[in-house]
N, CA, C and O atoms as a GROMACS GRO file, in nm:
protein
  536
    1UNK      N    1  -3.313  -1.824   1.202
    1UNK     CA    2  -3.235  -1.857   1.083
    1UNK      C    3  -3.175  -1.995   1.098
    1UNK      O    4  -3.144  -2.040   1.209
    2UNK      N    5  -3.159  -2.062   0.986
    2UNK     CA    6  -3.101  -2.193   0.988
    2UNK      C    7  -2.950  -2.188   1.011
    2UNK      O    8  -2.886  -2.084   0.991
    3UNK      N    9  -2.895  -2.301   1.054
    3UNK     CA   10  -2.750  -2.308   1.080
    3UNK      C   11  -2.670  -2.284   0.953
    3UNK      O   12  -2.561  -2.226   0.958
    4UNK      N   13  -2.723  -2.326   0.840
    4UNK     CA   14  -2.653  -2.308   0.713
    4UNK      C   15  -2.639  -2.159   0.678
    4UNK      O   16  -2.532  -2.116   0.634
    5UNK      N   17  -2.744  -2.083   0.699
    5UNK     CA   18  -2.742  -1.939   0.670
    5UNK      C   19  -2.648  -1.868   0.768
    5UNK      O   20  -2.571  -1.781   0.727
    6UNK      N   21  -2.654  -1.904   0.895
    6UNK     CA   22  -2.565  -1.843   0.994
    6UNK      C   23  -2.418  -1.871   0.962
    6UNK      O   24  -2.333  -1.784   0.978
    7UNK      N   25  -2.389  -1.991   0.915
    7UNK     CA   26  -2.252  -2.026   0.877
    7UNK      C   27  -2.206  -1.940   0.760
    7UNK      O   28  -2.092  -1.892   0.760
    8UNK      N   29  -2.292  -1.922   0.662
    8UNK     CA   30  -2.257  -1.838   0.546
    8UNK      C   31  -2.233  -1.693   0.587
    8UNK      O   32  -2.139  -1.629   0.539
    9UNK      N   33  -2.316  -1.641   0.676
    9UNK     CA   34  -2.298  -1.503   0.724
    9UNK      C   35  -2.165  -1.491   0.797
    9UNK      O   36  -2.091  -1.395   0.776
   10UNK      N   37  -2.135  -1.587   0.884
   10UNK     CA   38  -2.010  -1.586   0.960
   10UNK      C   39  -1.889  -1.591   0.868
   10UNK      O   40  -1.793  -1.516   0.887
   11UNK      N   41  -1.893  -1.677   0.768
   11UNK     CA   42  -1.782  -1.688   0.673
   11UNK      C   43  -1.768  -1.557   0.594
   11UNK      O   44  -1.656  -1.512   0.569
   12UNK      N   45  -1.879  -1.497   0.555
   12UNK     CA   46  -1.875  -1.369   0.485
   12UNK      C   47  -1.812  -1.260   0.569
   12UNK      O   48  -1.732  -1.181   0.518
   13UNK      N   49  -1.847  -1.254   0.696
   13UNK     CA   50  -1.788  -1.155   0.785
   13UNK      C   51  -1.638  -1.178   0.803
   13UNK      O   52  -1.561  -1.083   0.808
   14UNK      N   53  -1.598  -1.304   0.812
   14UNK     CA   54  -1.455  -1.335   0.822
   14UNK      C   55  -1.380  -1.289   0.698
   14UNK      O   56  -1.270  -1.234   0.709
   15UNK      N   57  -1.438  -1.311   0.582
   15UNK     CA   58  -1.373  -1.268   0.458
   15UNK      C   59  -1.361  -1.117   0.450
   15UNK      O   60  -1.260  -1.064   0.405
   16UNK      N   61  -1.463  -1.046   0.495
   16UNK     CA   62  -1.458  -0.899   0.496
   16UNK      C   63  -1.348  -0.852   0.591
   16UNK      O   64  -1.272  -0.762   0.557
   17UNK      N   65  -1.340  -0.913   0.708
   17UNK     CA   66  -1.235  -0.874   0.805
   17UNK      C   67  -1.097  -0.904   0.750
   17UNK      O   68  -1.005  -0.825   0.769
   18UNK      N   69  -1.081  -1.017   0.683
   18UNK     CA   70  -0.950  -1.052   0.626
   18UNK      C   71  -0.912  -0.955   0.516
   18UNK      O   72  -0.796  -0.915   0.507
   19UNK      N   73  -1.008  -0.916   0.432
   19UNK     CA   74  -0.979  -0.821   0.325
   19UNK      C   75  -0.943  -0.685   0.384
   19UNK      O   76  -0.852  -0.618   0.334
   20UNK      N   77  -1.012  -0.643   0.489
   20UNK     CA   78  -0.983  -0.514   0.551
   20UNK      C   79  -0.846  -0.515   0.615
   20UNK      O   80  -0.776  -0.414   0.613
   21UNK      N   81  -0.807  -0.629   0.673
   21UNK     CA   82  -0.680  -0.633   0.744
   21UNK      C   83  -0.561  -0.612   0.651
   21UNK      O   84  -0.456  -0.567   0.695
   22UNK      N   85  -0.576  -0.644   0.524
   22UNK     CA   86  -0.467  -0.623   0.429
   22UNK      C   87  -0.456  -0.476   0.391
   22UNK      O   88  -0.349  -0.432   0.348
   23UNK      N   89  -0.563  -0.399   0.405
   23UNK     CA   90  -0.564  -0.260   0.363
   23UNK      C   91  -0.558  -0.163   0.479
   23UNK      O   92  -0.534  -0.044   0.459
   24UNK      N   93  -0.579  -0.212   0.602
   24UNK     CA   94  -0.586  -0.124   0.717
   24UNK      C   95  -0.517  -0.187   0.837
   24UNK      O   96  -0.496  -0.308   0.843
   25UNK      N   97  -0.482  -0.102   0.932
   25UNK     CA   98  -0.417  -0.144   1.055
   25UNK      C   99  -0.483  -0.069   1.169
   25UNK      O  100  -0.495   0.054   1.164
   26UNK      N  101  -0.525  -0.142   1.271
   26UNK     CA  102  -0.586  -0.079   1.387
   26UNK      C  103  -0.480  -0.063   1.495
   26UNK      O  104  -0.414  -0.159   1.535
   27UNK      N  105  -0.464   0.061   1.541
   27UNK     CA  106  -0.373   0.094   1.652
   27UNK      C  107  -0.459   0.150   1.764
   27UNK      O  108  -0.495   0.267   1.762
   28UNK      N  109  -0.492   0.065   1.862
   28UNK     CA  110  -0.584   0.107   1.967
   28UNK      C  111  -0.719   0.135   1.904
   28UNK      O  112  -0.779   0.047   1.842
   29UNK      N  113  -0.768   0.258   1.920
   29UNK     CA  114  -0.897   0.296   1.862
   29UNK      C  115  -0.882   0.371   1.731
   29UNK      O  116  -0.980   0.417   1.673
   30UNK      N  117  -0.758   0.383   1.684
   30UNK     CA  118  -0.731   0.458   1.561
   30UNK      C  119  -0.704   0.361   1.446
   30UNK      O  120  -0.653   0.251   1.467
   31UNK      N  121  -0.739   0.403   1.325
   31UNK     CA  122  -0.722   0.320   1.206
   31UNK      C  123  -0.623   0.386   1.111
   31UNK      O  124  -0.629   0.506   1.086
   32UNK      N  125  -0.531   0.306   1.059
   32UNK     CA  126  -0.433   0.350   0.960
   32UNK      C  127  -0.465   0.278   0.830
   32UNK      O  128  -0.486   0.156   0.830
   33UNK      N  129  -0.469   0.351   0.717
   33UNK     CA  130  -0.499   0.290   0.589
   33UNK      C  131  -0.397   0.331   0.484
   33UNK      O  132  -0.327   0.431   0.499
   34UNK      N  133  -0.390   0.254   0.378
   34UNK     CA  134  -0.302   0.288   0.267
   34UNK      C  135  -0.339   0.426   0.216
   34UNK      O  136  -0.457   0.459   0.202
   35UNK      N  137  -0.237   0.507   0.187
   35UNK     CA  138  -0.258   0.644   0.144
   35UNK      C  139  -0.233   0.745   0.254
   35UNK      O  140  -0.221   0.864   0.227
   36UNK      N  141  -0.225   0.699   0.380
   36UNK     CA  142  -0.196   0.790   0.492
   36UNK      C  143  -0.051   0.837   0.485
   36UNK      O  144   0.036   0.767   0.433
   37UNK      N  145  -0.027   0.957   0.539
   37UNK     CA  146   0.109   1.010   0.546
   37UNK      C  147   0.184   0.949   0.664
   37UNK      O  148   0.123   0.909   0.763
   38UNK      N  149   0.315   0.942   0.651
   38UNK     CA  150   0.399   0.876   0.749
   38UNK      C  151   0.382   0.935   0.889
   38UNK      O  152   0.381   0.860   0.987
   39UNK      N  153   0.369   1.065   0.901
   39UNK     CA  154   0.353   1.128   1.033
   39UNK      C  155   0.217   1.097   1.094
   39UNK      O  156   0.205   1.089   1.216
   40UNK      N  157   0.113   1.079   1.010
   40UNK     CA  158  -0.017   1.036   1.061
   40UNK      C  159  -0.006   0.898   1.124
   40UNK      O  160  -0.063   0.872   1.230
   41UNK      N  161   0.067   0.809   1.057
   41UNK     CA  162   0.085   0.673   1.108
   41UNK      C  163   0.161   0.676   1.240
   41UNK      O  164   0.122   0.608   1.336
   42UNK      N  165   0.268   0.754   1.247
   42UNK     CA  166   0.345   0.763   1.372
   42UNK      C  167   0.258   0.818   1.485
   42UNK      O  168   0.266   0.770   1.598
   43UNK      N  169   0.175   0.918   1.455
   43UNK     CA  170   0.086   0.975   1.556
   43UNK      C  171  -0.014   0.872   1.606
   43UNK      O  172  -0.041   0.864   1.726
   44UNK      N  173  -0.070   0.793   1.515
   44UNK     CA  174  -0.175   0.697   1.553
   44UNK      C  175  -0.120   0.570   1.617
   44UNK      O  176  -0.182   0.513   1.706
   45UNK      N  177   0.000   0.526   1.572
   45UNK     CA  178   0.050   0.396   1.617
   45UNK      C  179   0.176   0.404   1.704
   45UNK      O  180   0.216   0.304   1.763
   46UNK      N  181   0.237   0.521   1.712
   46UNK     CA  182   0.361   0.531   1.788
   46UNK      C  183   0.480   0.489   1.703
   46UNK      O  184   0.469   0.468   1.583
   47UNK      N  185   0.594   0.479   1.770
   47UNK     CA  186   0.717   0.440   1.700
   47UNK      C  187   0.716   0.291   1.669
   47UNK      O  188   0.671   0.211   1.751
   48UNK      N  189   0.765   0.252   1.551
   48UNK     CA  190   0.772   0.110   1.515
   48UNK      C  191   0.884   0.040   1.591
   48UNK      O  192   0.974   0.105   1.645
   49UNK      N  193   0.879  -0.092   1.593
   49UNK     CA  194   0.984  -0.173   1.655
   49UNK      C  195   1.112  -0.168   1.572
   49UNK      O  196   1.222  -0.155   1.627
   50UNK      N  197   1.097  -0.179   1.441
   50UNK     CA  198   1.211  -0.184   1.348
   50UNK      C  199   1.181  -0.092   1.230
   50UNK      O  200   1.067  -0.083   1.184
   51UNK      N  201   1.284  -0.023   1.181
   51UNK     CA  202   1.269   0.057   1.060
   51UNK      C  203   1.383   0.024   0.964
   51UNK      O  204   1.492  -0.015   1.006
   52UNK      N  205   1.357   0.041   0.837
   52UNK     CA  206   1.458   0.023   0.733
   52UNK      C  207   1.431   0.130   0.628
   52UNK      O  208   1.316   0.156   0.594
   53UNK      N  209   1.536   0.190   0.576
   53UNK     CA  210   1.520   0.291   0.471
   53UNK      C  211   1.613   0.258   0.355
   53UNK      O  212   1.724   0.210   0.374
   54UNK      N  213   1.564   0.284   0.236
   54UNK     CA  214   1.644   0.264   0.115
   54UNK      C  215   1.581   0.343   0.001
   54UNK      O  216   1.471   0.396   0.015
   55UNK      N  217   1.651   0.349  -0.109
   55UNK     CA  218   1.604   0.420  -0.227
   55UNK      C  219   1.588   0.322  -0.342
   55UNK      O  220   1.672   0.234  -0.361
   56UNK      N  221   1.481   0.339  -0.419
   56UNK     CA  222   1.463   0.261  -0.540
   56UNK      C  223   1.448   0.357  -0.657
   56UNK      O  224   1.416   0.474  -0.638
   57UNK      N  225   1.471   0.308  -0.776
   57UNK     CA  226   1.451   0.386  -0.897
   57UNK      C  227   1.345   0.316  -0.980
   57UNK      O  228   1.356   0.196  -1.007
   58UNK      N  229   1.243   0.391  -1.021
   58UNK     CA  230   1.132   0.335  -1.096
   58UNK      C  231   1.122   0.411  -1.227
   58UNK      O  232   1.142   0.532  -1.232
   59UNK      N  233   1.090   0.338  -1.333
   59UNK     CA  234   1.073   0.403  -1.463
   59UNK      C  235   0.953   0.496  -1.458
   59UNK      O  236   0.846   0.458  -1.412
   60UNK      N  237   0.972   0.617  -1.506
   60UNK     CA  238   0.866   0.718  -1.504
   60UNK      C  239   0.784   0.707  -1.631
   60UNK      O  240   0.838   0.699  -1.741
   61UNK      N  241   0.652   0.706  -1.614
   61UNK     CA  242   0.559   0.705  -1.727
   61UNK      C  243   0.471   0.828  -1.716
   61UNK      O  244   0.410   0.853  -1.611
   62UNK      N  245   0.463   0.904  -1.822
   62UNK     CA  246   0.377   1.022  -1.826
   62UNK      C  247   0.268   0.995  -1.929
   62UNK      O  248   0.298   0.965  -2.045
   63UNK      N  249   0.143   1.004  -1.887
   63UNK     CA  250   0.030   0.976  -1.976
   63UNK      C  251  -0.023   1.105  -2.036
   63UNK      O  252  -0.038   1.205  -1.967
   64UNK      N  253  -0.051   1.101  -2.164
   64UNK     CA  254  -0.112   1.213  -2.235
   64UNK      C  255  -0.234   1.162  -2.310
   64UNK      O  256  -0.232   1.052  -2.364
   65UNK      N  257  -0.339   1.243  -2.314
   65UNK     CA  258  -0.457   1.205  -2.394
   65UNK      C  259  -0.444   1.268  -2.532
   65UNK      O  260  -0.358   1.354  -2.554
   66UNK      N  261  -0.527   1.226  -2.624
   66UNK     CA  262  -0.523   1.278  -2.760
   66UNK      C  263  -0.413   1.215  -2.841
   66UNK      O  264  -0.348   1.282  -2.921
   67UNK      N  265  -0.391   1.087  -2.822
   67UNK     CA  266  -0.281   1.015  -2.885
   67UNK      C  267  -0.284   1.023  -3.038
   67UNK      O  268  -0.180   1.040  -3.101
   68UNK      N  269  -0.403   1.010  -3.097
   68UNK     CA  270  -0.411   1.010  -3.244
   68UNK      C  271  -0.356   1.140  -3.303
   68UNK      O  272  -0.287   1.138  -3.404
   69UNK      N  273  -0.387   1.251  -3.240
   69UNK     CA  274  -0.337   1.380  -3.286
   69UNK      C  275  -0.185   1.385  -3.276
   69UNK      O  276  -0.118   1.439  -3.364
   70UNK      N  277  -0.130   1.330  -3.168
   70UNK     CA  278   0.015   1.332  -3.149
   70UNK      C  279   0.086   1.248  -3.255
   70UNK      O  280   0.192   1.286  -3.305
   71UNK      N  281   0.028   1.133  -3.288
   71UNK     CA  282   0.089   1.046  -3.391
   71UNK      C  283   0.085   1.117  -3.525
   71UNK      O  284   0.180   1.109  -3.603
   72UNK      N  285  -0.027   1.187  -3.555
   72UNK     CA  286  -0.037   1.260  -3.681
   72UNK      C  287   0.071   1.366  -3.692
   72UNK      O  288   0.118   1.397  -3.801
   73UNK      N  289   0.111   1.422  -3.578
   73UNK     CA  290   0.217   1.523  -3.578
   73UNK      C  291   0.357   1.459  -3.580
   73UNK      O  292   0.458   1.530  -3.575
   74UNK      N  293   0.362   1.328  -3.588
   74UNK     CA  294   0.485   1.251  -3.603
   74UNK      C  295   0.585   1.271  -3.489
   74UNK      O  296   0.705   1.288  -3.512
   75UNK      N  297   0.532   1.269  -3.366
   75UNK     CA  298   0.620   1.272  -3.250
   75UNK      C  299   0.663   1.128  -3.223
   75UNK      O  300   0.587   1.050  -3.166
   76UNK      N  301   0.783   1.093  -3.263
   76UNK     CA  302   0.827   0.954  -3.259
   76UNK      C  303   0.853   0.903  -3.118
   76UNK      O  304   0.863   0.782  -3.100
   77UNK      N  305   0.865   0.989  -3.018
   77UNK     CA  306   0.893   0.941  -2.883
   77UNK      C  307   0.768   0.896  -2.809
   77UNK      O  308   0.779   0.853  -2.694
   78UNK      N  309   0.651   0.902  -2.871
   78UNK     CA  310   0.530   0.852  -2.809
   78UNK      C  311   0.510   0.706  -2.849
   78UNK      O  312   0.533   0.667  -2.964
   79UNK      N  313   0.468   0.626  -2.753
   79UNK     CA  314   0.445   0.484  -2.776
   79UNK      C  315   0.295   0.462  -2.780
   79UNK      O  316   0.224   0.510  -2.691
   80UNK      N  317   0.245   0.392  -2.880
   80UNK     CA  318   0.102   0.370  -2.896
   80UNK      C  319   0.055   0.261  -2.800
   80UNK      O  320   0.081   0.143  -2.823
   81UNK      N  321  -0.015   0.300  -2.693
   81UNK     CA  322  -0.069   0.205  -2.597
   81UNK      C  323  -0.221   0.192  -2.611
   81UNK      O  324  -0.277   0.088  -2.575
   82UNK      N  325  -0.287   0.292  -2.662
   82UNK     CA  326  -0.432   0.291  -2.681
   82UNK      C  327  -0.466   0.404  -2.776
   82UNK      O  328  -0.382   0.489  -2.805
   83UNK      N  329  -0.590   0.404  -2.827
   83UNK     CA  330  -0.629   0.507  -2.921
   83UNK      C  331  -0.627   0.646  -2.861
   83UNK      O  332  -0.597   0.743  -2.931
   84UNK      N  333  -0.657   0.660  -2.733
   84UNK     CA  334  -0.671   0.792  -2.676
   84UNK      C  335  -0.559   0.829  -2.578
   84UNK      O  336  -0.566   0.934  -2.515
   85UNK      N  337  -0.459   0.744  -2.563
   85UNK     CA  338  -0.353   0.770  -2.465
   85UNK      C  339  -0.217   0.748  -2.528
   85UNK      O  340  -0.197   0.652  -2.602
   86UNK      N  341  -0.126   0.838  -2.499
   86UNK     CA  342   0.014   0.820  -2.539
   86UNK      C  343   0.098   0.818  -2.412
   86UNK      O  344   0.066   0.887  -2.315
   87UNK      N  345   0.203   0.741  -2.412
   87UNK     CA  346   0.288   0.728  -2.294
   87UNK      C  347   0.430   0.767  -2.332
   87UNK      O  348   0.487   0.718  -2.429
   88UNK      N  349   0.486   0.857  -2.252
   88UNK     CA  350   0.628   0.892  -2.268
   88UNK      C  351   0.702   0.822  -2.155
   88UNK      O  352   0.661   0.831  -2.039
   89UNK      N  353   0.806   0.755  -2.187
   89UNK     CA  354   0.891   0.699  -2.084
   89UNK      C  355   1.001   0.799  -2.057
   89UNK      O  356   1.093   0.815  -2.137
   90UNK      N  357   0.991   0.868  -1.942
   90UNK     CA  358   1.076   0.982  -1.915
   90UNK      C  359   1.191   0.953  -1.823
   90UNK      O  360   1.218   1.032  -1.732
   91UNK      N  361   1.260   0.842  -1.840
   91UNK     CA  362   1.372   0.812  -1.754
   91UNK      C  363   1.327   0.750  -1.623
   91UNK      O  364   1.218   0.693  -1.614
   92UNK      N  365   1.410   0.760  -1.523
   92UNK     CA  366   1.382   0.700  -1.393
   92UNK      C  367   1.367   0.808  -1.287
   92UNK      O  368   1.432   0.912  -1.292
   93UNK      N  369   1.280   0.779  -1.190
   93UNK     CA  370   1.264   0.870  -1.078
   93UNK      C  371   1.308   0.798  -0.950
   93UNK      O  372   1.294   0.676  -0.937
   94UNK      N  373   1.362   0.875  -0.858
   94UNK     CA  374   1.410   0.822  -0.732
   94UNK      C  375   1.295   0.823  -0.631
   94UNK      O  376   1.224   0.922  -0.618
   95UNK      N  377   1.277   0.710  -0.561
   95UNK     CA  378   1.172   0.697  -0.461
   95UNK      C  379   1.236   0.658  -0.329
   95UNK      O  380   1.307   0.559  -0.321
   96UNK      N  381   1.210   0.738  -0.226
   96UNK     CA  382   1.260   0.712  -0.092
   96UNK      C  383   1.163   0.616  -0.023
   96UNK      O  384   1.045   0.646  -0.010
   97UNK      N  385   1.213   0.501   0.022
   97UNK     CA  386   1.130   0.397   0.081
   97UNK      C  387   1.164   0.381   0.229
   97UNK      O  388   1.282   0.379   0.266
   98UNK      N  389   1.061   0.370   0.311
   98UNK     CA  390   1.078   0.333   0.452
   98UNK      C  391   0.987   0.215   0.478
   98UNK      O  392   0.872   0.211   0.434
   99UNK      N  393   1.041   0.118   0.550
   99UNK     CA  394   0.960   0.004   0.594
   99UNK      C  395   0.964   0.000   0.746
   99UNK      O  396   1.070   0.005   0.807
  100UNK      N  397   0.846  -0.007   0.805
  100UNK     CA  398   0.833  -0.012   0.950
  100UNK      C  399   0.771  -0.144   0.989
  100UNK      O  400   0.684  -0.196   0.918
  101UNK      N  401   0.815  -0.200   1.102
  101UNK     CA  402   0.756  -0.322   1.156
  101UNK      C  403   0.697  -0.290   1.293
  101UNK      O  404   0.764  -0.234   1.379
  102UNK      N  405   0.571  -0.328   1.311
  102UNK     CA  406   0.504  -0.316   1.440
  102UNK      C  407   0.480  -0.454   1.497
  102UNK      O  408   0.430  -0.543   1.428
  103UNK      N  409   0.515  -0.471   1.625
  103UNK     CA  410   0.490  -0.594   1.699
  103UNK      C  411   0.389  -0.560   1.808
  103UNK      O  412   0.420  -0.487   1.902
  104UNK      N  413   0.269  -0.613   1.795
  104UNK     CA  414   0.162  -0.584   1.890
  104UNK      C  415   0.145  -0.693   1.995
  104UNK      O  416   0.042  -0.699   2.063
  105UNK      N  417   0.244  -0.780   2.010
  105UNK     CA  418   0.239  -0.885   2.111
  105UNK      C  419   0.192  -1.018   2.056
  105UNK      O  420   0.156  -1.028   1.939
  106UNK      N  421   0.193  -1.120   2.142
  106UNK     CA  422   0.168  -1.258   2.096
  106UNK      C  423   0.024  -1.287   2.055
  106UNK      O  424  -0.003  -1.392   1.996
  107UNK      N  425  -0.068  -1.197   2.083
  107UNK     CA  426  -0.208  -1.222   2.049
  107UNK      C  427  -0.252  -1.153   1.920
  107UNK      O  428  -0.369  -1.160   1.882
  108UNK      N  429  -0.158  -1.085   1.854
  108UNK     CA  430  -0.188  -1.018   1.727
  108UNK      C  431  -0.077  -1.044   1.626
  108UNK      O  432   0.033  -1.085   1.662
  109UNK      N  433  -0.108  -1.020   1.500
  109UNK     CA  434  -0.008  -1.036   1.395
  109UNK      C  435   0.083  -0.915   1.390
  109UNK      O  436   0.040  -0.802   1.412
  110UNK      N  437   0.210  -0.939   1.359
  110UNK     CA  438   0.302  -0.828   1.334
  110UNK      C  439   0.270  -0.773   1.196
  110UNK      O  440   0.221  -0.846   1.110
  111UNK      N  441   0.298  -0.645   1.176
  111UNK     CA  442   0.270  -0.582   1.047
  111UNK      C  443   0.392  -0.509   0.996
  111UNK      O  444   0.464  -0.444   1.072
  112UNK      N  445   0.415  -0.520   0.865
  112UNK     CA  446   0.520  -0.442   0.796
  112UNK      C  447   0.448  -0.338   0.711
  112UNK      O  448   0.362  -0.371   0.629
  113UNK      N  449   0.485  -0.211   0.732
  113UNK     CA  450   0.427  -0.100   0.657
  113UNK      C  451   0.531  -0.049   0.559
  113UNK      O  452   0.646  -0.025   0.596
  114UNK      N  453   0.490  -0.033   0.435
  114UNK     CA  454   0.580   0.009   0.327
  114UNK      C  455   0.537   0.149   0.283
  114UNK      O  456   0.426   0.168   0.233
  115UNK      N  457   0.628   0.247   0.302
  115UNK     CA  458   0.603   0.386   0.264
  115UNK      C  459   0.687   0.420   0.142
  115UNK      O  460   0.803   0.379   0.133
  116UNK      N  461   0.631   0.494   0.050
  116UNK     CA  462   0.706   0.549  -0.063
  116UNK      C  463   0.689   0.700  -0.062
  116UNK      O  464   0.577   0.751  -0.070
  117UNK      N  465   0.801   0.772  -0.052
  117UNK     CA  466   0.801   0.918  -0.045
  117UNK      C  467   0.704   0.969   0.061
  117UNK      O  468   0.631   1.066   0.039
  118UNK      N  469   0.702   0.901   0.177
  118UNK     CA  470   0.624   0.946   0.291
  118UNK      C  471   0.477   0.909   0.290
  118UNK      O  472   0.401   0.956   0.375
  119UNK      N  473   0.435   0.825   0.195
  119UNK     CA  474   0.294   0.783   0.186
  119UNK      C  475   0.286   0.632   0.202
  119UNK      O  476   0.361   0.558   0.137
  120UNK      N  477   0.196   0.586   0.287
  120UNK     CA  478   0.178   0.444   0.312
  120UNK      C  479   0.121   0.376   0.188
  120UNK      O  480   0.012   0.409   0.143
  121UNK      N  481   0.196   0.281   0.132
  121UNK     CA  482   0.156   0.213   0.008
  121UNK      C  483   0.111   0.069   0.031
  121UNK      O  484   0.035   0.016  -0.050
  122UNK      N  485   0.158   0.004   0.141
  122UNK     CA  486   0.124  -0.137   0.159
  122UNK      C  487   0.133  -0.172   0.307
  122UNK      O  488   0.221  -0.124   0.378
  123UNK      N  489   0.040  -0.256   0.352
  123UNK     CA  490   0.040  -0.309   0.488
  123UNK      C  491   0.041  -0.461   0.474
  123UNK      O  492  -0.048  -0.519   0.411
  124UNK      N  493   0.141  -0.524   0.533
  124UNK     CA  494   0.159  -0.668   0.517
  124UNK      C  495   0.164  -0.736   0.653
  124UNK      O  496   0.232  -0.689   0.744
  125UNK      N  497   0.092  -0.847   0.667
  125UNK     CA  498   0.102  -0.928   0.788
  125UNK      C  499   0.225  -1.017   0.776
  125UNK      O  500   0.246  -1.080   0.672
  126UNK      N  501   0.306  -1.023   0.882
  126UNK     CA  502   0.430  -1.100   0.873
  126UNK      C  503   0.445  -1.202   0.985
  126UNK      O  504   0.557  -1.236   1.023
  127UNK      N  505   0.336  -1.251   1.038
  127UNK     CA  506   0.343  -1.357   1.139
  127UNK      C  507   0.303  -1.308   1.277
  127UNK      O  508   0.281  -1.189   1.300
  128UNK      N  509   0.294  -1.403   1.366
  128UNK     CA  510   0.250  -1.378   1.503
  128UNK      C  511   0.352  -1.292   1.577
  128UNK      O  512   0.472  -1.312   1.564
  129UNK      N  513   0.302  -1.197   1.655
  129UNK     CA  514   0.388  -1.113   1.737
  129UNK      C  515   0.445  -1.190   1.855
  129UNK      O  516   0.415  -1.308   1.874
  130UNK      N  517   0.526  -1.124   1.934
  130UNK     CA  518   0.592  -1.187   2.048
  130UNK      C  519   0.611  -1.085   2.159
  130UNK      O  520   0.598  -0.964   2.137
  131UNK      N  521   0.641  -1.134   2.277
  131UNK     CA  522   0.668  -1.046   2.391
  131UNK      C  523   0.805  -0.985   2.377
  131UNK      O  524   0.900  -1.051   2.336
  132UNK      N  525   0.817  -0.856   2.413
  132UNK     CA  526   0.946  -0.789   2.410
  132UNK      C  527   0.981  -0.747   2.552
  132UNK      O  528   0.894  -0.732   2.637
  133UNK      N  529   1.108  -0.727   2.577
  133UNK     CA  530   1.156  -0.680   2.707
  133UNK      C  531   1.170  -0.530   2.704
  133UNK      O  532   1.278  -0.479   2.676
  134UNK      N  533   1.065  -0.458   2.733
  134UNK     CA  534   1.070  -0.312   2.732
  134UNK      C  535   1.082  -0.260   2.872
  134UNK      O  536   1.088  -0.139   2.893
   0.00000   0.00000   0.00000
């Protein structure tokens, strides 16, 4: 193969690895991905270096199909978002948030994991790790 083709393949592989790193975290031989439960993450990766917990309130949206029929019945609390969907805004729901930080040392990136109600929702790279005095 020519050098140009090899360069393109290498760049493609780098892009795939970069995209995967935003959605997954490797802990030894185990993989953690968005959607995993908090206890699965603790089992695979151990205890985090830092944790933070807080509560947020998010507006609740309930989707219903058959919107045209609902409008014909004159239910004024439905908002027209599409022909086949109606949305009720049902107040706010409380979401328990935990953020964990893992430091894997100076040769890897540190990661912040964002959990909502015990489910991993986001994995973020937050810079180069460092040595700790354990």
